[in-house]
C-alpha positions in Angstrom: 35.3 40.8 -16.3 32.2 41.4 -14.2 30.0 40.4 -17.0 31.9 37.2 -17.4 31.5 36.4 -13.7 27.8 37.2 -13.9 27.4 34.8 -16.9 29.4 32.1 -15.0 27.3 32.7 -11.9 24.0 32.3 -13.9 25.3 29.1 -15.5 26.1 27.7 -12.1 22.7 28.8 -10.8 21.0 27.1 -13.7 23.0 23.9 -13.2 22.2 23.9 -9.5 18.5 24.4 -10.2 18.6 21.6 -12.7 20.2 19.3 -10.3 17.6 20.1 -7.6 14.8 19.4 -10.1 16.4 16.1 -11.0 16.7 15.1 -7.3 13.1 16.1 -6.7 11.9 14.1 -9.6 13.9 11.0 -8.5 12.5 11.4 -5.0 9.0 11.6 -6.4 9.5 8.5 -8.4 10.6 6.6 -5.3 7.8 7.8 -3.1 4.4 6.2 -2.8 1.7 8.6 -4.1 -0.8 9.4 -1.3 -2.9 11.9 -3.2 -5.8 9.5 -3.9 -8.3 9.3 -1.1 -10.4 6.2 -0.3 -13.6 8.1 0.3 -13.5 10.0 -3.0 -12.7 6.8 -5.0 -15.6 5.0 -3.3 -17.8 8.0 -4.3 -16.9 7.6 -7.9 -17.8 3.9 -7.7 -21.2 4.9 -6.4 -21.6 7.5 -9.2 -21.0 4.7 -11.7 -23.6 2.5 -10.1 -26.1 5.4 -10.0 -25.4 6.0 -13.7 -26.2 2.3 -14.4 -29.4 2.5 -12.4 -30.4 5.7 -14.3 -29.7 4.0 -17.7 -31.6 0.9 -16.7 -34.6 3.0 -15.8 -34.7 5.7 -18.5 -32.7 4.1 -21.4 -33.6 0.4 -21.6 -32.8 0.2 -25.3 -29.3 1.7 -25.2 -28.3 -0.2 -28.4 -30.9 1.9 -30.3 -29.9 5.2 -28.7 -26.1 5.0 -28.7 -25.5 8.7 -28.6 -27.6 9.0 -25.4 -25.7 6.0 -23.9 -22.4 7.6 -24.7 -23.6 10.9 -23.2 -24.5 9.2 -19.9 -21.2 7.5 -19.5 -19.0 10.4 -20.7 -20.8 12.7 -18.2 -20.2 10.1 -15.5 -16.5 9.9 -16.4 -16.1 13.7 -16.4 -17.9 14.0 -13.0 -15.7 11.3 -11.5 -12.5 12.8 -12.9 -13.5 16.2 -11.5 -14.1 14.8 -8.0 -10.8 12.9 -8.1 -8.8 15.9 -9.5 -10.0 18.3 -6.8 -9.5 15.9 -3.9 -6.1 14.7 -5.2 -4.7 18.3 -5.4 -5.9 19.1 -1.9 -4.7 15.8 -0.4 -1.3 15.9 -2.2 -0.6 19.4 -1.1 -1.3 18.3 2.5 0.6 15.0 2.5 3.4 15.6 0.1 4.0 19.3 0.9 7.1 20.5 -1.0 6.9 17.6 -3.5 3.1 18.0 -4.2 3.5 19.5 -7.7 6.0 16.9 -8.8 3.9 14.0 -7.4 0.7 15.3 -9.0 2.6 15.6 -12.3 3.8 12.1 -12.0 0.3 10.8 -11.4 -1.1 12.6 -14.4 1.7 11.4 -16.6 1.0 7.8 -15.7 -2.7 7.9 -16.4 -2.9 10.5 -19.2 -1.9 8.3 -22.1 -4.7 5.8 -21.3 -7.3 8.6 -20.9 -6.3 10.2 -24.2 -6.3 6.9 -26.0 -9.8 6.1 -24.7 -11.1 9.5 -25.8 -9.5 9.2 -29.3 -10.7 5.7 -29.7 -14.3 6.8 -28.9 -14.2 9.6 -31.5 -12.7 7.3 -34.1 -15.3 4.5 -33.6 -18.2 7.1 -33.6 -17.0 8.4 -36.9 -16.7 4.9 -38.4 -20.4 4.2 -37.8 -22.5 2.2 -35.3 -21.5 -1.3 -36.4 -18.7 -1.8 -33.9 -19.7 0.7 -31.2 -20.8 -2.3 -28.9 -17.0 -2.8 -28.4 -16.6 0.5 -26.6 -17.6 -0.5 -23.1 -15.1 -3.4 -23.1 -12.4 -1.4 -24.7 -12.8 1.4 -22.2 -12.3 -1.0 -19.4 -9.2 -2.6 -21.0 -7.7 0.8 -21.6 -8.5 1.9 -18.1 -6.8 -1.2 -16.8 -3.7 -0.2 -18.6 -3.8 3.2 -16.9 -4.1 1.4 -13.5 -1.2 -0.9 -14.3 0.9 2.1 -15.4 0.1 3.8 -12.1 0.8 0.8 -9.9 4.5 1.5 -9.5 3.9 4.4 -7.2 0.7 3.1 -5.6 0.2 0.3 -3.0 1.1 -3.1 -4.5 -2.4 -4.6 -4.1 -3.6 -2.0 -6.7 -2.6 -4.6 -9.3 -5.8 -6.4 -8.3 -7.8 -3.4 -9.6 -5.9 -3.5 -12.9 -6.7 -7.2 -13.3 -10.3 -6.5 -12.4 -10.8 -4.0 -15.2 -8.9 -6.1 -17.6 -11.1 -9.2 -16.9 -14.3 -7.2 -17.1 -13.3 -5.5 -20.3 -12.4 -8.8 -22.0 -15.7 -10.2 -20.8 -17.6 -7.3 -22.3 -15.8 -7.8 -25.6 -16.5 -11.5 -25.5 -20.2 -10.8 -25.3 -20.0 -10.0 -28.9 -23.3 -8.1 -29.3 -25.6 -5.5 -28.0 -25.5 -7.0 -24.5 -22.4 -4.9 -24.1 -24.7 -1.9 -23.9 -26.3 -3.2 -20.7 -26.1 -0.7 -17.9 -24.4 -3.3 -15.7 -21.7 -3.9 -18.3 -20.4 -0.5 -17.2 -22.0 -0.2 -13.7 -20.6 -3.4 -12.3 -17.0 -3.0 -13.7 -16.5 0.6 -12.8 -18.6 0.6 -9.7 -17.0 -2.5 -8.3 -13.6 -1.5 -9.6 -13.6 1.9 -7.9 -14.9 0.4 -4.7 -12.1 -2.1 -4.8 -9.6 0.7 -5.3 -11.1 2.5 -2.3 -10.8 -0.6 -0.1 -7.1 -1.0 -1.1 -6.4 2.6 -0.3 -8.3 2.5 2.9 -6.4 -0.5 4.3 -3.1 0.9 3.1 -3.8 4.2 4.9 -4.8 2.3 8.0 -1.6 0.2 8.0 0.4 3.4 7.4 -1.2 5.0 10.4 -0.4 2.0 12.5 3.3 2.1 11.4 3.4 5.8 12.2 1.9 5.3 15.7 4.5 2.5 16.3 7.3 4.8 15.3 6.0 7.4 17.8 
């Protein structure tokens, strides 16, 4: 009898925990994610511009040294992702408190498919030979735009502009149709300008939120 009651109690506990998890997930989906900071996103934009300047100075013939070109921009991407990841975790834990883990998980789930697709596409095109590698800069930007669009549902509404920016610059790079796509500015301008645009959107959203909070007080 006691064992039956214990089993029943465990089932009820599991059910209650499941319901709590579901409620937390629903709350996270309905809450604007505030884990991204304007300063850090602006810093990643400056990192992209710095990478473009470095490429222009030390790798003028990127089309003839594609491996080095890919190394520069993959390193830039990893550095930017690391900066964003560290700051996002710290900021989410401070601003979302008890929902921080769920909010971070939601943010990762929204952008991860685009990141994985971009990485796999790069590997596949490198294995297929150098003929079509000039497409990579534009395709990276198009895929990045899809990640931004996917994340827009829990970010400030103007963030759609950033997605449109990356989509437009990516299609422009593809339309170049030749080695001009390896120009340092074919990556520096889209990602530098795009990340700075994201930073501006986040900054003004945070400012407006602070104004609302002060009015409430």
